[in-house]
C-alpha positions as CSV (number, residue, x, y, z in Angstrom):
1,M,0.0,0.0,0.0
2,R,1.4,3.4,-0.9
3,A,2.3,6.0,1.6
4,S,0.3,9.2,1.9
5,P,2.0,12.6,1.7
6,R,0.0,13.8,4.8
7,N,-0.3,12.7,8.5
8,S,-2.5,9.8,7.6
9,A,0.6,8.3,6.1
10,W,1.5,6.8,9.5
11,T,-1.9,5.0,9.8
12,L,-1.6,3.6,6.3
13,A,2.0,2.7,6.6
14,L,1.4,0.9,9.9
15,F,-1.4,-1.1,8.3
16,A,0.7,-2.0,5.3
17,L,3.4,-3.3,7.7
18,L,0.9,-5.4,9.7
19,V,-0.8,-7.1,6.8
20,S,2.4,-8.9,6.1
21,A,2.3,-10.7,9.5
22,P,1.4,-14.5,9.2
23,V,-1.7,-15.5,11.0
24,H,-3.2,-19.0,11.5
25,A,-6.8,-19.4,11.7
26,A,-10.4,-21.7,11.3
27,A,-12.1,-22.6,8.1
28,A,-13.3,-20.2,5.5
29,R,-13.8,-20.0,1.7
30,G,-12.6,-17.3,-0.6
31,W,-10.9,-16.3,-3.7
32,G,-8.2,-14.0,-5.2
33,V,-4.5,-13.9,-6.1
34,P,-1.9,-11.1,-6.2
35,G,-1.4,-9.3,-9.4
36,E,-2.7,-6.7,-11.9
37,G,-4.6,-8.9,-14.3
38,H,-8.3,-9.5,-14.5
39,G,-9.6,-10.8,-11.1
40,Q,-6.2,-10.2,-9.4
41,M,-5.7,-7.7,-6.6
42,R,-3.1,-5.5,-4.9
43,S,-4.1,-4.3,-1.4
44,P,-7.9,-4.7,-1.5
45,V,-9.2,-2.5,1.3
46,A,-13.0,-2.3,1.1
47,I,-15.9,-4.4,0.0
48,A,-19.7,-3.9,-0.7
49,L,-22.4,-6.4,-1.7
50,T,-25.6,-6.0,-3.6
51,G,-27.6,-8.9,-5.2
52,D,-25.1,-11.5,-6.4
53,R,-22.4,-8.9,-6.9
54,V,-19.3,-8.2,-4.7
55,Y,-17.6,-4.8,-5.3
56,V,-14.0,-4.5,-4.1
57,A,-11.8,-1.4,-3.8
58,D,-8.5,-2.6,-5.3
59,F,-6.4,0.2,-3.8
60,D,-3.0,-0.3,-5.4
61,N,-4.4,-1.2,-8.8
62,D,-6.4,2.0,-8.8
63,R,-9.7,0.2,-9.8
64,I,-12.9,-1.2,-8.7
65,Q,-13.4,-5.0,-9.3
66,V,-16.7,-6.8,-9.4
67,F,-17.1,-10.5,-8.6
68,T,-20.0,-12.9,-8.1
69,R,-20.4,-14.2,-4.6
70,A,-18.7,-17.4,-5.7
71,G,-15.6,-15.4,-6.8
72,E,-16.1,-15.3,-10.6
73,A,-14.5,-12.0,-11.9
74,L,-17.2,-10.1,-13.8
75,L,-15.7,-6.7,-14.7
76,D,-13.5,-3.9,-13.4
77,W,-13.0,-0.3,-14.1
78,G,-10.5,2.5,-13.4
79,T,-6.9,3.4,-14.3
80,T,-4.4,5.5,-12.5
81,G,-5.0,9.2,-12.8
82,S,-7.2,12.2,-11.9
83,E,-9.7,12.3,-14.7
84,P,-13.3,11.2,-14.2
85,G,-13.4,7.4,-13.8
86,Q,-9.7,7.3,-12.8
87,F,-8.4,6.7,-9.3
88,R,-5.5,7.3,-7.1
89,G,-6.1,5.0,-4.2
90,P,-9.8,3.9,-4.1
91,A,-10.3,3.3,-0.4
92,G,-14.0,2.8,0.2
93,V,-16.9,1.5,-1.8
94,A,-20.7,1.6,-1.1
95,I,-23.9,1.0,-2.9
96,G,-26.8,3.5,-3.1
97,P,-30.5,2.6,-3.0
98,D,-30.7,3.0,-6.8
99,G,-27.7,0.7,-7.4
100,S,-25.2,3.5,-7.9
101,V,-21.6,2.7,-6.8
102,F,-19.9,5.4,-4.7
103,V,-16.1,5.3,-4.2
104,T,-13.8,7.4,-2.0
105,D,-10.8,8.4,-4.2
106,H,-8.3,8.9,-1.4
107,Y,-5.4,10.6,-3.1
108,N,-7.6,12.6,-5.4
109,H,-9.4,14.0,-2.4
110,R,-12.9,13.2,-3.9
111,I,-15.9,11.0,-4.0
112,Q,-16.9,9.5,-7.4
113,R,-20.3,7.9,-8.4
114,F,-20.8,5.2,-11.1
115,T,-23.4,3.0,-12.6
116,P,-23.3,-0.7,-11.5
117,E,-21.4,-1.3,-14.8
118,G,-18.7,1.4,-14.0
119,V,-19.9,4.3,-16.1
120,S,-18.9,7.6,-14.5
121,M,-21.8,9.6,-13.1
122,G,-19.7,12.5,-11.8
123,G,-18.2,13.2,-8.4
124,W,-17.3,16.0,-6.0
125,S,-14.5,17.2,-3.7
126,A,-14.3,15.7,-0.2
127,G,-13.1,19.1,1.1
128,G,-10.1,20.3,-0.8
129,D,-6.5,19.1,-1.2
130,D,-6.1,18.5,2.5
131,A,-9.0,16.0,2.6
132,A,-8.3,12.3,3.1
133,P,-11.6,10.5,2.3
134,F,-11.6,6.8,3.3
135,G,-14.7,5.0,4.6
136,I,-18.0,5.5,2.9
137,A,-21.6,4.5,3.6
138,V,-25.0,5.3,2.0
139,D,-28.3,5.3,3.9
140,R,-31.7,4.4,2.7
141,R,-32.4,8.0,1.6
142,G,-29.3,8.1,-0.5
143,R,-27.3,10.3,1.7
144,V,-23.5,9.6,1.4
145,Y,-21.4,9.5,4.6
146,V,-17.6,9.7,4.3
147,T,-14.8,9.6,6.9
148,D,-11.9,12.0,6.6
149,L,-8.7,10.5,8.1
150,E,-6.9,13.8,8.2
151,A,-9.5,16.1,9.6
152,G,-11.1,13.5,12.0
153,R,-14.5,14.3,10.5
154,V,-17.5,12.8,8.9
155,G,-19.0,14.6,5.9
156,V,-22.5,14.0,4.5
157,W,-23.6,14.7,0.9
158,S,-26.5,14.1,-1.3
159,T,-26.0,11.8,-4.3
160,D,-25.3,14.8,-6.5
161,G,-22.6,16.1,-4.2
162,T,-24.5,18.8,-2.3
163,S,-23.1,19.2,1.2
164,L,-25.7,18.4,3.8
165,A,-23.8,18.1,7.1
166,S,-20.4,17.7,8.7
167,W,-19.3,16.8,12.2
168,G,-16.2,15.9,14.2
169,T,-12.7,17.2,14.7
170,R,-9.4,15.6,15.4
171,G,-9.1,14.6,19.0
172,N,-10.0,12.1,21.7
173,A,-12.9,13.7,23.5
174,R,-16.5,12.5,23.1
175,G,-17.6,13.0,19.5
176,E,-14.0,13.8,18.4
177,L,-12.2,11.4,16.0
178,D,-8.7,10.3,15.3
179,D,-8.1,8.6,11.9
180,P,-11.7,7.5,11.4
181,W,-11.8,4.4,9.1
182,G,-14.9,2.5,8.5
183,I,-18.4,3.9,8.7
184,V,-21.9,2.2,8.5
185,V,-25.5,3.4,8.8
186,D,-28.0,1.0,10.3
187,G,-31.7,0.6,9.5
188,Q,-32.7,3.2,12.1
189,G,-30.5,5.8,10.6
190,E,-27.8,5.7,13.3
191,V,-24.2,6.1,12.2
192,F,-21.3,4.0,13.6
193,V,-17.7,5.2,13.0
194,A,-14.5,3.1,13.6
195,D,-12.5,5.7,15.5
196,H,-9.3,3.9,14.7
197,G,-6.8,6.1,16.5
198,N,-8.9,6.2,19.7
199,H,-9.5,2.4,19.7
200,R,-13.2,2.8,19.9
201,V,-16.5,2.8,18.0
202,Q,-18.6,5.9,18.2
203,R,-22.3,6.1,17.5
204,F,-24.1,9.2,16.1
205,S,-27.5,10.2,14.8
206,D,-27.6,11.0,11.1
207,A,-27.4,14.6,12.0
208,G,-24.1,14.1,14.0
209,V,-25.5,14.1,17.5
210,W,-23.3,11.9,19.7
211,L,-25.2,8.9,21.1
212,G,-22.5,6.7,22.7
213,E,-19.2,4.9,22.3
214,W,-17.4,1.7,23.4
215,G,-14.0,0.3,23.3
216,E,-10.6,0.7,24.9
217,A,-7.1,-0.1,23.6
218,G,-6.0,-3.7,24.1
219,L,-6.1,-7.3,23.0
220,G,-8.8,-8.5,25.3
221,E,-11.9,-10.1,23.9
222,A,-14.0,-7.0,24.3
223,Q,-11.1,-4.5,23.7
224,L,-10.3,-2.8,20.4
225,L,-6.9,-2.1,18.8
226,G,-7.4,0.3,15.9
227,P,-10.9,-0.7,14.7
228,M,-11.2,-0.5,10.9
229,G,-14.1,-2.3,9.2
230,L,-17.7,-2.1,10.3
231,A,-20.9,-3.8,9.2
232,V,-24.4,-4.0,10.7
233,G,-26.4,-7.3,10.8
234,R,-30.1,-7.7,10.3
235,D,-30.6,-7.9,14.1
236,G,-28.8,-4.5,14.6
237,S,-25.6,-6.0,15.9
238,V,-22.3,-4.4,14.8
239,Y,-19.4,-6.4,13.3
240,V,-15.9,-5.0,13.8
241,T,-12.4,-5.8,12.5
242,D,-9.3,-4.3,14.0
243,L,-5.5,-4.6,14.0
244,A,-5.4,-7.3,16.7
245,G,-4.8,-10.3,14.6
246,D,-7.0,-13.2,13.4
247,R,-10.4,-12.2,14.6
248,F,-13.5,-10.1,14.0
249,R,-16.3,-9.6,16.5
250,R,-20.0,-9.0,16.8
251,F,-21.2,-6.5,19.4
252,T,-24.6,-5.2,20.4
253,R,-25.3,-1.6,19.3
254,G,-24.4,-0.6,22.9
255,G,-21.0,-2.3,22.7
256,D,-21.6,-5.6,24.6
257,L,-19.5,-8.5,23.0
258,V,-21.8,-11.2,21.5
259,A,-19.5,-13.4,19.4
260,M,-16.0,-13.6,18.1
261,W,-14.7,-15.5,15.0
262,R,-11.0,-16.5,14.9
263,G,-9.6,-17.8,11.6
264,A,-7.4,-20.7,10.7
265,D,-5.7,-22.1,7.5
266,G,-7.8,-20.8,4.6
267,G,-9.2,-17.8,6.5
268,A,-8.4,-14.2,6.2
269,E,-4.8,-13.2,7.1
270,F,-5.9,-10.4,9.3
271,P,-5.9,-7.5,9.9
272,S,-8.8,-6.9,7.6
273,P,-9.7,-3.3,6.8
274,G,-13.1,-4.0,5.5
275,L,-16.0,-6.4,5.7
276,A,-19.6,-6.8,4.4
277,L,-22.5,-9.1,5.2
278,D,-24.9,-10.8,2.9
279,P,-28.6,-11.3,3.7
280,G,-27.9,-14.9,4.7
281,G,-25.4,-13.9,7.3
282,D,-22.2,-14.8,5.5
283,V,-19.3,-12.5,6.2
284,F,-17.0,-11.3,3.4
285,L,-13.6,-9.8,4.4
286,V,-10.9,-8.2,2.3
287,D,-7.5,-9.8,3.1
288,P,-4.7,-7.5,1.8
289,G,-2.1,-9.9,3.3
290,R,-2.9,-12.4,0.6
291,Q,-4.7,-10.2,-1.9
292,H,-7.7,-12.3,-1.2
293,I,-11.4,-12.2,-0.3
294,A,-12.4,-14.5,2.5
295,R,-16.0,-15.7,2.9
296,I,-17.0,-17.1,6.3
297,P,-20.4,-19.0,6.5
298,G,-22.9,-17.3,8.7
299,A,-23.2,-20.4,10.9
300,Q,-19.6,-20.0,12.0
301,V,-19.9,-16.3,13.0
302,M,-23.2,-16.7,15.1
303,S,-21.6,-18.9,17.8
304,P,-20.4,-17.3,21.1
305,V,-16.8,-16.6,22.0
306,A,-15.1,-20.0,22.0
307,I,-11.7,-21.7,22.6
308,P,-9.2,-20.9,19.7
309,A,-9.0,-23.6,17.1
310,A,-5.3,-23.3,16.6
311,F,-2.2,-21.7,18.3
312,A,-1.6,-18.2,17.0
313,M,0.7,-15.3,17.9
314,M,-1.1,-12.0,17.5
315,P,0.5,-8.9,15.9
316,I,2.6,-7.3,18.6
317,A,0.5,-4.6,20.3
318,Q,3.3,-2.3,21.5
319,P,6.1,-2.5,19.0
320,L,7.5,1.0,19.9
321,G,8.5,2.3,23.3
322,R,10.6,1.5,26.4
323,G,8.1,-1.2,27.5
324,P,6.4,-3.1,28.8
325,I,6.0,-4.9,25.5
326,T,3.1,-7.3,25.5
327,L,2.8,-10.5,23.3
328,E,-0.6,-12.1,23.1
329,F,-1.5,-15.6,22.0
330,A,-4.5,-17.8,21.3
331,I,-4.0,-21.1,23.0
332,P,-6.0,-24.1,21.8
333,G,-5.4,-26.3,24.9
334,P,-3.2,-26.9,27.9
335,G,0.5,-26.6,27.4
336,S,3.7,-24.7,28.1
337,L,4.6,-21.3,26.6
338,G,7.9,-19.5,26.6
339,A,9.8,-16.7,24.8
340,E,13.3,-15.6,24.1
341,F,14.4,-12.1,23.0
342,F,17.5,-11.5,20.9
343,S,19.5,-8.4,19.9
344,I,19.9,-7.7,16.2
345,D,23.4,-9.4,16.3
346,G,21.9,-12.6,17.7
347,R,22.7,-12.3,21.4
348,R,20.0,-13.6,23.7
349,V,19.1,-10.7,26.1
350,H,16.0,-12.0,27.9
351,T,14.3,-15.3,28.5
352,A,10.7,-15.8,29.6
353,P,10.8,-19.4,30.8
354,G,8.2,-21.9,29.7
355,M,5.1,-21.5,31.9
356,A,2.0,-23.6,32.1
357,C,-1.1,-22.2,30.3
358,D,-4.7,-23.3,29.6
359,A,-6.8,-22.8,26.6
360,G,-7.8,-19.2,25.7
361,A,-5.9,-15.9,25.5
362,H,-2.4,-15.7,27.1
363,R,0.1,-12.9,27.4
364,I,3.9,-12.6,27.9
365,T,5.2,-9.2,28.9
366,W,8.8,-7.9,28.6
367,D,9.7,-4.7,30.5
368,A,12.7,-4.1,28.2
369,V,15.2,-5.1,30.9
370,T,17.8,-7.7,30.1
371,D,18.4,-10.9,32.1
372,D,21.4,-9.2,33.8
373,G,19.2,-6.4,35.1
374,H,20.2,-3.6,32.7
375,R,17.7,-1.7,30.5
376,A,17.8,-2.9,27.0
377,P,19.6,-0.5,24.6
378,V,17.7,1.3,21.9
379,G,17.2,-0.9,18.8
380,V,15.4,-3.8,17.1
381,Y,15.0,-7.0,19.0
382,F,13.7,-10.4,17.7
383,V,11.5,-12.6,19.7
384,R,11.1,-16.4,19.4
385,V,8.1,-18.0,21.0
386,Q,7.6,-21.7,21.6
387,F,4.4,-23.6,22.6
388,E,4.4,-27.3,23.5
389,D,1.3,-29.3,24.3
390,G,3.0,-32.7,24.9
391,V,2.3,-33.8,21.3
392,S,3.7,-31.1,19.1
393,R,6.1,-28.1,19.4
394,I,5.1,-24.8,17.6
395,T,7.5,-21.9,17.1
396,R,6.6,-18.4,16.1
397,S,8.8,-15.3,15.7
398,G,8.4,-11.5,15.5
399,R,10.3,-8.3,16.3
400,V,10.0,-5.3,18.6
401,V,11.7,-1.9,18.8
402,V,12.9,-0.3,22.0
403,L,13.2,3.5,22.1
404,R,14.0,6.1,24.7
C-alpha cells in the first residue's frame, strides 16, 4: 500500500506493515490472487455487496473490481489518474438505494459515483486538497457519509454532491475522531464510526448528534486495537475488524460483546480493513495480506466466543517504546509457553521461561530489561516463542523496537 503525503501516512504505513504478518486461523472460503490482471488484486481495502455482486476497492491497482459471490470475476474499471473514472487509491466503496456505486478516491481527495457497470456519473471534492476520504456508507435515503482520516471528520452529501452536514474534529474527547476508518449506517439511521486512532467505535445520529461509544485499547476479547471495518447485521448487531490479529467480533449496538470469530488455515490473514454481510449472514472480508477475499459462512460467526481452534501469535501490540512490550497468544489447549528475546546481532538478552497455560488468551510481557538487570539499549529485537502441548512443538517469531 502506498504512503500518503499527509499525516494519515502513519496510519496507512502501519497497516501496510501489519498485513504482512502471518496468522493462523479456522475454516473459510474465498478467492483472489496477487497481481494486476483480471480478477487479481493489490491491497484490496474495502468491499460492498448487492444482489449477487461483490464490489472490491482494489487500492494499489487503482480500480474497482466486481465478482460474483462465488468469486467469478465479472468486470473492473479504473486506471491511475485524476480524470473522471480514474483513481489514485480507491479506499472505500458503497452501494446506493438506486444501485449507484460510490467510491472514495483517497489521493484525489474526492468521491466518485458510477453506474453498476462502471460508467462515471460524476463526483465531488471531499473538502479540498487536505481532505483524506476513506470509509463510505450510503443510507436508505441516498445520503452519502464519508470519513476523513486527516480532519477527523464525517462529511454528509446528497447523491449529486450537495453538502448536507459535517461533524467531528481531530481529538479524543467525546464526539472527536482520530483517523476514522470504517463507517456504517443502520436501519434506524444511526451512524457508527470506527474511531481507529482512539481504539473505539462511536455512535451518532444521522445529524451528527453523539449517542454513545465503546472500546478501549487492548487485545482482550472486548477490547479494540485500531478498529477498521464495520458492518451491521439484520438484528442490529455491529461487526468490527481491528489490528489485533486473526479475529472479527460482533457487538450489540451498545458495545456488549456477543460473538468472536477466529480464523485458521484458509481464513483471512488479518488484519482486515473492511467487511460486508450478505442477507444470509455470511461475512466477506478483504485480506490484503494475501490479496484475497475471505467468505465465512454465517453459521460460524453466530456462535459465542469460544476456545481458539489453533495456536496463534497476535500482531505485537506495543512495537514501539521502552516497555512493557506485550505479546498475546491464542492457546487451543493446555501446554507450556515461553519466549526468548535476541538483539539484532543474535545475542539472547532475555528469556521468559516456559510456563503452564490453559486454553484461551495468554500474554507474555517484557519490561525491556535484560536478564542481567540492565535496561535494553535502543534498537530492534527479535522474539522467538515456543508452545508445547505434549504432542507437538510450535515456534513463532516476531520483532519489537525499544526506544527512549
